[in-house]
BALOBA-1460 file (C-alpha; in Angstrom, 3 decimals):
// residues 362
<rec num="1" residu="x" x="97.001" y="113.501" z="85.333"/>
<rec num="2" residu="x" x="95.332" y="109.593" z="85.826"/>
<rec num="3" residu="x" x="92.008" y="110.996" z="86.243"/>
<rec num="4" residu="x" x="91.297" y="111.881" z="82.537"/>
<rec num="5" residu="x" x="90.574" y="107.844" z="82.026"/>
<rec num="6" residu="x" x="88.276" y="107.442" z="85.215"/>
<rec num="7" residu="x" x="89.063" y="107.593" z="88.937"/>
<rec num="8" residu="x" x="89.887" y="104.261" z="90.520"/>
<rec num="9" residu="x" x="88.352" y="104.021" z="93.629"/>
<rec num="10" residu="x" x="89.193" y="101.851" z="96.822"/>
<rec num="11" residu="x" x="87.138" y="98.745" z="97.305"/>
<rec num="12" residu="x" x="83.605" y="99.193" z="98.603"/>
<rec num="13" residu="x" x="82.865" y="98.163" z="102.271"/>
<rec num="14" residu="x" x="86.107" y="99.663" z="103.526"/>
<rec num="15" residu="x" x="84.785" y="103.096" z="104.930"/>
<rec num="16" residu="x" x="83.910" y="102.945" z="108.186"/>
<rec num="17" residu="x" x="80.512" y="103.405" z="109.167"/>
<rec num="18" residu="x" x="78.899" y="106.438" z="111.030"/>
<rec num="19" residu="x" x="76.165" y="106.778" z="113.490"/>
<rec num="20" residu="x" x="73.912" y="108.945" z="111.137"/>
<rec num="21" residu="x" x="72.127" y="111.438" z="113.310"/>
<rec num="22" residu="x" x="69.440" y="113.397" z="113.099"/>
<rec num="23" residu="x" x="69.880" y="117.148" z="111.643"/>
<rec num="24" residu="x" x="67.270" y="119.953" z="111.860"/>
<rec num="25" residu="x" x="66.381" y="123.664" z="110.985"/>
<rec num="26" residu="x" x="63.809" y="125.057" z="113.046"/>
<rec num="27" residu="x" x="62.670" y="128.525" z="111.635"/>
<rec num="28" residu="x" x="66.009" y="129.820" z="110.683"/>
<rec num="29" residu="x" x="66.331" y="133.444" z="109.731"/>
<rec num="30" residu="x" x="70.228" y="134.843" z="109.352"/>
<rec num="31" residu="x" x="71.262" y="138.186" z="107.961"/>
<rec num="32" residu="x" x="74.032" y="139.764" z="106.951"/>
<rec num="33" residu="x" x="73.745" y="143.374" z="107.399"/>
<rec num="34" residu="x" x="70.480" y="144.537" z="105.893"/>
<rec num="35" residu="x" x="70.723" y="141.623" z="103.737"/>
<rec num="36" residu="x" x="68.224" y="138.612" z="104.230"/>
<rec num="37" residu="x" x="70.330" y="135.364" z="103.195"/>
<rec num="38" residu="x" x="68.076" y="132.812" z="104.935"/>
<rec num="39" residu="x" x="64.488" y="133.597" z="105.581"/>
<rec num="40" residu="x" x="62.287" y="131.339" z="108.195"/>
<rec num="41" residu="x" x="63.598" y="128.051" z="106.907"/>
<rec num="42" residu="x" x="62.508" y="124.422" z="108.172"/>
<rec num="43" residu="x" x="64.155" y="121.284" z="107.035"/>
<rec num="44" residu="x" x="63.906" y="118.101" z="108.569"/>
<rec num="45" residu="x" x="66.622" y="115.663" z="107.694"/>
<rec num="46" residu="x" x="66.669" y="112.510" z="108.749"/>
<rec num="47" residu="x" x="69.413" y="109.470" z="109.671"/>
<rec num="48" residu="x" x="70.965" y="108.293" z="106.925"/>
<rec num="49" residu="x" x="69.036" y="110.699" z="103.995"/>
<rec num="50" residu="x" x="70.560" y="112.448" z="101.837"/>
<rec num="51" residu="x" x="68.685" y="115.466" z="101.160"/>
<rec num="52" residu="x" x="70.156" y="118.485" z="98.227"/>
<rec num="53" residu="x" x="69.835" y="122.022" z="99.146"/>
<rec num="54" residu="x" x="69.078" y="123.229" z="95.175"/>
<rec num="55" residu="x" x="69.037" y="126.532" z="94.256"/>
<rec num="56" residu="x" x="70.405" y="129.292" z="92.053"/>
<rec num="57" residu="x" x="73.842" y="131.312" z="93.484"/>
<rec num="58" residu="x" x="72.870" y="133.369" z="96.292"/>
<rec num="59" residu="x" x="69.530" y="131.547" z="97.168"/>
<rec num="60" residu="x" x="71.197" y="131.122" z="100.912"/>
<rec num="61" residu="x" x="71.992" y="127.313" z="100.558"/>
<rec num="62" residu="x" x="75.547" y="127.516" z="101.267"/>
<rec num="63" residu="x" x="74.294" y="129.782" z="103.959"/>
<rec num="64" residu="x" x="72.631" y="127.372" z="105.442"/>
<rec num="65" residu="x" x="75.335" y="124.454" z="105.398"/>
<rec num="66" residu="x" x="77.724" y="127.045" z="106.639"/>
<rec num="67" residu="x" x="74.658" y="127.260" z="109.901"/>
<rec num="68" residu="x" x="74.831" y="123.461" z="110.109"/>
<rec num="69" residu="x" x="78.986" y="123.599" z="110.245"/>
<rec num="70" residu="x" x="79.069" y="126.052" z="112.893"/>
<rec num="71" residu="x" x="80.996" y="128.377" z="110.711"/>
<rec num="72" residu="x" x="78.205" y="130.918" z="110.917"/>
<rec num="73" residu="x" x="75.905" y="131.487" z="113.740"/>
<rec num="74" residu="x" x="72.410" y="132.091" z="112.605"/>
<rec num="75" residu="x" x="70.554" y="135.264" z="113.342"/>
<rec num="76" residu="x" x="67.345" y="133.721" z="114.721"/>
<rec num="77" residu="x" x="65.936" y="130.230" z="114.717"/>
<rec num="78" residu="x" x="67.058" y="126.546" z="116.667"/>
<rec num="79" residu="x" x="69.264" y="124.134" z="115.043"/>
<rec num="80" residu="x" x="69.338" y="120.363" z="116.303"/>
<rec num="81" residu="x" x="71.586" y="117.435" z="116.239"/>
<rec num="82" residu="x" x="69.698" y="114.333" z="116.821"/>
<rec num="83" residu="x" x="66.941" y="116.201" z="119.229"/>
<rec num="84" residu="x" x="69.771" y="118.145" z="120.846"/>
<rec num="85" residu="x" x="69.935" y="122.296" z="120.698"/>
<rec num="86" residu="x" x="73.187" y="122.974" z="119.065"/>
<rec num="87" residu="x" x="72.712" y="126.584" z="118.256"/>
<rec num="88" residu="x" x="70.023" y="129.192" z="119.113"/>
<rec num="89" residu="x" x="69.896" y="132.350" z="120.621"/>
<rec num="90" residu="x" x="71.527" y="131.393" z="124.214"/>
<rec num="91" residu="x" x="73.605" y="128.182" z="122.978"/>
<rec num="92" residu="x" x="76.163" y="127.565" z="120.327"/>
<rec num="93" residu="x" x="78.415" y="124.798" z="120.052"/>
<rec num="94" residu="x" x="81.592" y="125.223" z="118.197"/>
<rec num="95" residu="x" x="82.498" y="123.602" z="115.175"/>
<rec num="96" residu="x" x="84.328" y="121.014" z="116.548"/>
<rec num="97" residu="x" x="82.183" y="119.446" z="118.881"/>
<rec num="98" residu="x" x="79.526" y="118.995" z="116.265"/>
<rec num="99" residu="x" x="80.579" y="115.763" z="114.876"/>
<rec num="100" residu="x" x="80.021" y="117.146" z="111.699"/>
<rec num="101" residu="x" x="81.809" y="116.332" z="108.407"/>
<rec num="102" residu="x" x="82.629" y="119.183" z="105.749"/>
<rec num="103" residu="x" x="83.953" y="118.926" z="102.064"/>
<rec num="104" residu="x" x="84.212" y="122.684" z="100.890"/>
<rec num="105" residu="x" x="83.556" y="123.714" z="97.148"/>
<rec num="106" residu="x" x="87.174" y="124.203" z="96.692"/>
<rec num="107" residu="x" x="88.178" y="121.285" z="99.413"/>
<rec num="108" residu="x" x="90.227" y="123.767" z="101.137"/>
<rec num="109" residu="x" x="93.056" y="120.901" z="101.523"/>
<rec num="110" residu="x" x="96.416" y="122.195" z="103.326"/>
<rec num="111" residu="x" x="99.485" y="122.849" z="101.190"/>
<rec num="112" residu="x" x="102.143" y="122.476" z="103.469"/>
<rec num="113" residu="x" x="100.521" y="119.056" z="104.540"/>
<rec num="114" residu="x" x="101.159" y="115.779" z="102.622"/>
<rec num="115" residu="x" x="97.738" y="113.641" z="101.480"/>
<rec num="116" residu="x" x="97.746" y="111.563" z="104.629"/>
<rec num="117" residu="x" x="98.380" y="114.054" z="107.146"/>
<rec num="118" residu="x" x="95.336" y="116.264" z="105.521"/>
<rec num="119" residu="x" x="93.175" y="113.612" z="106.193"/>
<rec num="120" residu="x" x="94.461" y="113.073" z="109.384"/>
<rec num="121" residu="x" x="94.159" y="116.365" z="110.484"/>
<rec num="122" residu="x" x="90.619" y="116.039" z="112.696"/>
<rec num="123" residu="x" x="91.695" y="112.977" z="113.926"/>
<rec num="124" residu="x" x="92.985" y="115.094" z="117.222"/>
<rec num="125" residu="x" x="91.625" y="112.744" z="119.904"/>
<rec num="126" residu="x" x="93.913" y="109.664" z="118.452"/>
<rec num="127" residu="x" x="97.383" y="108.829" z="119.345"/>
<rec num="128" residu="x" x="99.503" y="109.938" z="116.330"/>
<rec num="129" residu="x" x="99.620" y="106.040" z="115.046"/>
<rec num="130" residu="x" x="96.020" y="105.513" z="115.578"/>
<rec num="131" residu="x" x="95.349" y="108.993" z="113.263"/>
<rec num="132" residu="x" x="97.717" y="107.605" z="110.548"/>
<rec num="133" residu="x" x="95.864" y="104.058" z="110.397"/>
<rec num="134" residu="x" x="92.298" y="105.917" z="109.970"/>
<rec num="135" residu="x" x="93.722" y="107.676" z="107.606"/>
<rec num="136" residu="x" x="95.264" y="105.463" z="105.515"/>
<rec num="137" residu="x" x="92.001" y="103.336" z="105.450"/>
<rec num="138" residu="x" x="90.128" y="106.442" z="104.350"/>
<rec num="139" residu="x" x="92.607" y="106.654" z="101.286"/>
<rec num="140" residu="x" x="92.380" y="103.507" z="100.292"/>
<rec num="141" residu="x" x="88.484" y="103.857" z="99.969"/>
<rec num="142" residu="x" x="88.899" y="106.584" z="97.687"/>
<rec num="143" residu="x" x="91.586" y="104.718" z="95.921"/>
<rec num="144" residu="x" x="94.732" y="107.288" z="96.626"/>
<rec num="145" residu="x" x="96.684" y="105.431" z="99.400"/>
<rec num="146" residu="x" x="99.535" y="105.577" z="97.292"/>
<rec num="147" residu="x" x="99.440" y="108.988" z="96.947"/>
<rec num="148" residu="x" x="99.506" y="109.153" z="101.109"/>
<rec num="149" residu="x" x="103.038" y="111.229" z="100.873"/>
<rec num="150" residu="x" x="102.390" y="113.453" z="97.780"/>
<rec num="151" residu="x" x="100.848" y="116.859" z="98.149"/>
<rec num="152" residu="x" x="97.691" y="118.522" z="96.585"/>
<rec num="153" residu="x" x="99.354" y="120.557" z="94.189"/>
<rec num="154" residu="x" x="100.609" y="117.010" z="92.607"/>
<rec num="155" residu="x" x="97.069" y="116.070" z="92.862"/>
<rec num="156" residu="x" x="94.933" y="116.549" z="89.717"/>
<rec num="157" residu="x" x="91.459" y="118.111" z="90.565"/>
<rec num="158" residu="x" x="89.481" y="115.209" z="91.028"/>
<rec num="159" residu="x" x="92.066" y="113.140" z="92.936"/>
<rec num="160" residu="x" x="91.832" y="116.805" z="95.800"/>
<rec num="161" residu="x" x="88.441" y="116.288" z="95.575"/>
<rec num="162" residu="x" x="88.764" y="112.725" z="96.720"/>
<rec num="163" residu="x" x="91.056" y="113.524" z="99.566"/>
<rec num="164" residu="x" x="88.918" y="116.167" z="101.120"/>
<rec num="165" residu="x" x="85.828" y="113.649" z="100.792"/>
<rec num="166" residu="x" x="87.929" y="111.052" z="103.007"/>
<rec num="167" residu="x" x="89.218" y="113.717" z="105.020"/>
<rec num="168" residu="x" x="85.680" y="114.032" z="106.232"/>
<rec num="169" residu="x" x="84.647" y="110.514" z="106.502"/>
<rec num="170" residu="x" x="87.805" y="109.533" z="108.291"/>
<rec num="171" residu="x" x="86.317" y="110.553" z="111.652"/>
<rec num="172" residu="x" x="82.759" y="108.979" z="110.896"/>
<rec num="173" residu="x" x="80.774" y="112.158" z="111.381"/>
<rec num="174" residu="x" x="77.277" y="111.690" z="111.936"/>
<rec num="175" residu="x" x="76.283" y="114.417" z="109.529"/>
<rec num="176" residu="x" x="78.244" y="115.132" z="106.467"/>
<rec num="177" residu="x" x="78.204" y="118.426" z="104.568"/>
<rec num="178" residu="x" x="79.008" y="118.794" z="101.045"/>
<rec num="179" residu="x" x="78.839" y="122.371" z="99.562"/>
<rec num="180" residu="x" x="79.114" y="122.293" z="95.393"/>
<rec num="181" residu="x" x="81.555" y="119.005" z="95.621"/>
<rec num="182" residu="x" x="81.916" y="118.392" z="92.021"/>
<rec num="183" residu="x" x="81.805" y="121.759" z="90.458"/>
<rec num="184" residu="x" x="85.571" y="122.325" z="89.720"/>
<rec num="185" residu="x" x="85.478" y="118.799" z="88.067"/>
<rec num="186" residu="x" x="85.431" y="118.265" z="84.278"/>
<rec num="187" residu="x" x="82.299" y="117.100" z="82.629"/>
<rec num="188" residu="x" x="84.146" y="113.898" z="81.874"/>
<rec num="189" residu="x" x="84.866" y="112.941" z="85.281"/>
<rec num="190" residu="x" x="81.974" y="114.611" z="87.209"/>
<rec num="191" residu="x" x="79.676" y="111.856" z="86.328"/>
<rec num="192" residu="x" x="81.787" y="108.629" z="87.325"/>
<rec num="193" residu="x" x="83.082" y="110.863" z="90.706"/>
<rec num="194" residu="x" x="79.354" y="111.440" z="91.862"/>
<rec num="195" residu="x" x="78.507" y="108.096" z="91.627"/>
<rec num="196" residu="x" x="81.407" y="106.866" z="93.802"/>
<rec num="197" residu="x" x="80.661" y="109.770" z="96.323"/>
<rec num="198" residu="x" x="77.107" y="108.599" z="96.511"/>
<rec num="199" residu="x" x="78.776" y="104.700" z="97.536"/>
<rec num="200" residu="x" x="80.797" y="105.928" z="99.595"/>
<rec num="201" residu="x" x="78.036" y="108.126" z="101.305"/>
<rec num="202" residu="x" x="75.557" y="104.845" z="101.303"/>
<rec num="203" residu="x" x="78.529" y="103.074" z="103.127"/>
<rec num="204" residu="x" x="79.491" y="105.100" z="105.409"/>
<rec num="205" residu="x" x="75.295" y="105.563" z="106.049"/>
<rec num="206" residu="x" x="76.059" y="109.420" z="107.359"/>
<rec num="207" residu="x" x="73.098" y="112.037" z="107.085"/>
<rec num="208" residu="x" x="74.079" y="114.190" z="104.373"/>
<rec num="209" residu="x" x="73.219" y="117.344" z="103.080"/>
<rec num="210" residu="x" x="74.137" y="118.461" z="99.466"/>
<rec num="211" residu="x" x="74.213" y="121.946" z="97.836"/>
<rec num="212" residu="x" x="74.638" y="121.933" z="94.312"/>
<rec num="213" residu="x" x="72.702" y="124.406" z="91.672"/>
<rec num="214" residu="x" x="72.577" y="121.593" z="89.154"/>
<rec num="215" residu="x" x="69.075" y="119.964" z="88.991"/>
<rec num="216" residu="x" x="70.155" y="116.378" z="87.318"/>
<rec num="217" residu="x" x="72.877" y="116.150" z="89.627"/>
<rec num="218" residu="x" x="70.304" y="116.452" z="92.662"/>
<rec num="219" residu="x" x="68.285" y="114.284" z="91.284"/>
<rec num="220" residu="x" x="71.163" y="111.856" z="90.231"/>
<rec num="221" residu="x" x="72.429" y="111.793" z="94.377"/>
<rec num="222" residu="x" x="69.973" y="112.512" z="96.366"/>
<rec num="223" residu="x" x="66.545" y="110.955" z="98.581"/>
<rec num="224" residu="x" x="65.145" y="114.224" z="99.205"/>
<rec num="225" residu="x" x="65.303" y="117.847" z="96.934"/>
<rec num="226" residu="x" x="64.771" y="120.763" z="98.960"/>
<rec num="227" residu="x" x="64.367" y="123.994" z="96.640"/>
<rec num="228" residu="x" x="65.316" y="127.011" z="97.955"/>
<rec num="229" residu="x" x="64.870" y="131.018" z="96.181"/>
<rec num="230" residu="x" x="65.504" y="134.015" z="97.686"/>
<rec num="231" residu="x" x="66.237" y="132.743" z="100.927"/>
<rec num="232" residu="x" x="63.303" y="130.544" z="101.491"/>
<rec num="233" residu="x" x="62.111" y="126.926" z="100.989"/>
<rec num="234" residu="x" x="59.984" y="126.895" z="97.217"/>
<rec num="235" residu="x" x="59.364" y="122.892" z="97.791"/>
<rec num="236" residu="x" x="61.053" y="119.601" z="99.191"/>
<rec num="237" residu="x" x="60.177" y="116.331" z="98.215"/>
<rec num="238" residu="x" x="61.809" y="113.422" z="96.092"/>
<rec num="239" residu="x" x="63.058" y="114.036" z="92.933"/>
<rec num="240" residu="x" x="60.161" y="112.970" z="91.230"/>
<rec num="241" residu="x" x="57.735" y="114.418" z="93.023"/>
<rec num="242" residu="x" x="59.669" y="118.125" z="92.565"/>
<rec num="243" residu="x" x="59.889" y="117.110" z="88.862"/>
<rec num="244" residu="x" x="56.636" y="115.588" z="87.887"/>
<rec num="245" residu="x" x="55.059" y="117.946" z="90.975"/>
<rec num="246" residu="x" x="56.522" y="120.588" z="91.098"/>
<rec num="247" residu="x" x="54.844" y="123.802" z="93.133"/>
<rec num="248" residu="x" x="54.429" y="126.641" z="91.043"/>
<rec num="249" residu="x" x="56.068" y="127.635" z="87.665"/>
<rec num="250" residu="x" x="59.535" y="128.427" z="89.071"/>
<rec num="251" residu="x" x="59.673" y="124.981" z="90.027"/>
<rec num="252" residu="x" x="58.652" y="123.647" z="86.759"/>
<rec num="253" residu="x" x="61.369" y="126.085" z="85.362"/>
<rec num="254" residu="x" x="63.968" y="125.065" z="87.280"/>
<rec num="255" residu="x" x="64.123" y="121.354" z="86.681"/>
<rec num="256" residu="x" x="63.651" y="121.547" z="82.972"/>
<rec num="257" residu="x" x="63.289" y="124.083" z="80.122"/>
<rec num="258" residu="x" x="59.283" y="124.783" z="79.314"/>
<rec num="259" residu="x" x="56.946" y="126.179" z="76.894"/>
<rec num="260" residu="x" x="54.745" y="128.525" z="78.633"/>
<rec num="261" residu="x" x="50.812" y="129.003" z="77.032"/>
<rec num="262" residu="x" x="48.645" y="131.277" z="78.584"/>
<rec num="263" residu="x" x="45.162" y="131.005" z="79.020"/>
<rec num="264" residu="x" x="42.345" y="131.022" z="81.075"/>
<rec num="265" residu="x" x="40.752" y="128.301" z="83.460"/>
<rec num="266" residu="x" x="36.940" y="127.685" z="83.385"/>
<rec num="267" residu="x" x="34.924" y="125.203" z="85.096"/>
<rec num="268" residu="x" x="38.030" y="123.100" z="85.764"/>
<rec num="269" residu="x" x="38.913" y="123.501" z="81.969"/>
<rec num="270" residu="x" x="41.334" y="125.056" z="80.194"/>
<rec num="271" residu="x" x="41.195" y="125.404" z="76.338"/>
<rec num="272" residu="x" x="44.756" y="125.913" z="74.202"/>
<rec num="273" residu="x" x="45.582" y="125.696" z="70.260"/>
<rec num="274" residu="x" x="46.838" y="121.953" z="71.261"/>
<rec num="275" residu="x" x="43.825" y="120.658" z="73.173"/>
<rec num="276" residu="x" x="42.160" y="120.791" z="76.381"/>
<rec num="277" residu="x" x="43.518" y="120.714" z="79.618"/>
<rec num="278" residu="x" x="41.817" y="119.472" z="83.345"/>
<rec num="279" residu="x" x="42.403" y="122.431" z="85.677"/>
<rec num="280" residu="x" x="39.869" y="120.955" z="88.545"/>
<rec num="281" residu="x" x="42.058" y="122.245" z="91.361"/>
<rec num="282" residu="x" x="42.424" y="125.940" z="90.241"/>
<rec num="283" residu="x" x="40.060" y="128.436" z="90.310"/>
<rec num="284" residu="x" x="38.872" y="130.179" z="87.255"/>
<rec num="285" residu="x" x="40.581" y="133.321" z="85.690"/>
<rec num="286" residu="x" x="44.223" y="133.138" z="83.888"/>
<rec num="287" residu="x" x="46.654" y="130.391" z="83.758"/>
<rec num="288" residu="x" x="50.090" y="129.299" z="82.367"/>
<rec num="289" residu="x" x="50.469" y="126.161" z="81.088"/>
<rec num="290" residu="x" x="53.941" y="124.622" z="80.956"/>
<rec num="291" residu="x" x="54.732" y="121.858" z="78.504"/>
<rec num="292" residu="x" x="57.918" y="120.574" z="78.307"/>
<rec num="293" residu="x" x="59.621" y="120.073" z="74.628"/>
<rec num="294" residu="x" x="59.344" y="115.771" z="75.208"/>
<rec num="295" residu="x" x="56.001" y="116.393" z="75.447"/>
<rec num="296" residu="x" x="54.894" y="117.718" z="72.025"/>
<rec num="297" residu="x" x="53.428" y="115.052" z="69.258"/>
<rec num="298" residu="x" x="54.224" y="115.824" z="66.215"/>
<rec num="299" residu="x" x="52.378" y="113.761" z="63.464"/>
<rec num="300" residu="x" x="48.362" y="113.947" z="61.236"/>
<rec num="301" residu="x" x="47.273" y="115.666" z="63.501"/>
<rec num="302" residu="x" x="46.931" y="118.861" z="65.567"/>
<rec num="303" residu="x" x="48.018" y="122.747" z="64.969"/>
<rec num="304" residu="x" x="49.778" y="123.698" z="61.818"/>
<rec num="305" residu="x" x="53.268" y="124.654" z="62.202"/>
<rec num="306" residu="x" x="56.309" y="125.367" z="60.570"/>
<rec num="307" residu="x" x="59.786" y="124.433" z="61.772"/>
<rec num="308" residu="x" x="61.981" y="127.414" z="61.817"/>
<rec num="309" residu="x" x="65.056" y="125.580" z="63.017"/>
<rec num="310" residu="x" x="66.317" y="121.848" z="63.969"/>
<rec num="311" residu="x" x="69.499" y="121.402" z="66.229"/>
<rec num="312" residu="x" x="70.970" y="117.797" z="66.188"/>
<rec num="313" residu="x" x="71.225" y="116.556" z="69.408"/>
<rec num="314" residu="x" x="71.832" y="113.327" z="69.378"/>
<rec num="315" residu="x" x="69.196" y="110.650" z="69.490"/>
<rec num="316" residu="x" x="67.028" y="114.139" z="69.229"/>
<rec num="317" residu="x" x="66.420" y="117.174" z="67.432"/>
<rec num="318" residu="x" x="65.510" y="120.346" z="69.192"/>
<rec num="319" residu="x" x="62.908" y="122.295" z="66.904"/>
<rec num="320" residu="x" x="61.709" y="125.564" z="66.820"/>
<rec num="321" residu="x" x="58.362" y="125.643" z="65.891"/>
<rec num="322" residu="x" x="56.121" y="128.412" z="64.646"/>
<rec num="323" residu="x" x="52.668" y="128.513" z="65.191"/>
<rec num="324" residu="x" x="50.011" y="130.667" z="64.486"/>
<rec num="325" residu="x" x="48.937" y="132.438" z="67.803"/>
<rec num="326" residu="x" x="51.771" y="131.752" z="69.388"/>
<rec num="327" residu="x" x="53.811" y="135.104" z="70.037"/>
<rec num="328" residu="x" x="57.217" y="132.911" z="70.798"/>
<rec num="329" residu="x" x="58.066" y="129.580" z="68.520"/>
<rec num="330" residu="x" x="57.813" y="126.722" z="70.497"/>
<rec num="331" residu="x" x="60.719" y="124.528" z="71.338"/>
<rec num="332" residu="x" x="60.165" y="120.776" z="70.686"/>
<rec num="333" residu="x" x="62.395" y="117.744" z="70.938"/>
<rec num="334" residu="x" x="62.177" y="115.421" z="68.363"/>
<rec num="335" residu="x" x="63.291" y="112.203" z="67.125"/>
<rec num="336" residu="x" x="66.722" y="112.815" z="64.843"/>
<rec num="337" residu="x" x="66.507" y="112.874" z="61.461"/>
<rec num="338" residu="x" x="62.813" y="113.480" z="60.729"/>
<rec num="339" residu="x" x="62.408" y="116.950" z="60.334"/>
<rec num="340" residu="x" x="64.236" y="119.712" z="58.625"/>
<rec num="341" residu="x" x="64.016" y="123.663" z="58.651"/>
<rec num="342" residu="x" x="61.616" y="125.053" z="56.450"/>
<rec num="343" residu="x" x="59.098" y="121.616" z="57.119"/>
<rec num="344" residu="x" x="55.710" y="122.113" z="57.520"/>
<rec num="345" residu="x" x="54.018" y="120.154" z="60.475"/>
<rec num="346" residu="x" x="51.440" y="119.598" z="62.916"/>
<rec num="347" residu="x" x="51.715" y="119.610" z="66.344"/>
<rec num="348" residu="x" x="49.902" y="118.742" z="69.513"/>
<rec num="349" residu="x" x="51.313" y="117.593" z="72.934"/>
<rec num="350" residu="x" x="50.061" y="114.665" z="75.956"/>
<rec num="351" residu="x" x="47.914" y="116.398" z="77.995"/>
<rec num="352" residu="x" x="49.133" y="114.060" z="80.613"/>
<rec num="353" residu="x" x="52.282" y="115.883" z="81.022"/>
<rec num="354" residu="x" x="51.027" y="119.158" z="80.817"/>
<rec num="355" residu="x" x="51.447" y="121.402" z="83.614"/>
<rec num="356" residu="x" x="48.995" y="124.134" z="84.817"/>
<rec num="357" residu="x" x="49.006" y="127.176" z="87.204"/>
<rec num="358" residu="x" x="47.794" y="130.512" z="88.034"/>
<rec num="359" residu="x" x="49.414" y="133.245" z="86.112"/>
<rec num="360" residu="x" x="50.243" y="134.548" z="89.506"/>
<rec num="361" residu="x" x="52.170" y="131.294" z="90.632"/>
<rec num="362" residu="x" x="55.542" y="132.323" z="89.348"/>
């Protein structure tokens, strides 16, 4: 398939502009029998904003997306579109009247319809001629107009994803929902498809809600990230805020590998084998210091350590270093080729990059 060489998308500026709508979840709870999938979730997505729902499988993010689309009806709470209630305990607008587009994880293309007819399928209010023209323009934007007469099974996975995107943007929805849209793509293809999809989203201006379990994808695509766990909102903010100032240890672990060092806070300070950390906002008591592998420094000062293993990762090596007083080896990223297995080193860290949490903040 030609996607292996990288997709050839259409010229920017040809996607139809949408009128973005504000999407607001107010105290949404949804249960499947005895299982609570979403618990008291509130989230406000501004017009034209791209928000990523991020979390592990089963955390409730896809359920929230399906509630927004009208595929599921929440148990309690209220859903508003541009200030208008579209779902609560007494009102429920069906999916076809909401003006919300949806790109499913498996693309959900109709196998018996041509690519053009798939894209035109949701344009019921137009004449057949007008719907065909709109579908062709949407296909042109994603670089697939020449596949208009083909069928989904004749396309690669990347091309099917682009057809699904074309179908979603063709009606110019005010809100666009995307459920793990890149999970089925080859890694070589994923980056370019994500970048082009982001370009299309910005061009249409649609308010967008993206479900993903990949923190890097969320940071690359979204204006803000809503991190979820067990049906609840853990933290919401810009990519920089969640990465640099995670709300708790769960959030810190989610965005990067960390080394966890146990200690005790006293008078706003935490003593560690590698130096003193500031903990002015924490009460006295047990704490966990979270230190990313890139924050460690190997050189002429610090604690003695011994390199147990060194794995080449390109520009860097990933080292496992044993240090007295630490039960588990530290995982450290260092410039490639400087330290080999069996080397003795001294190790410290950049205190500005350390994160400190109460021991109960998991």
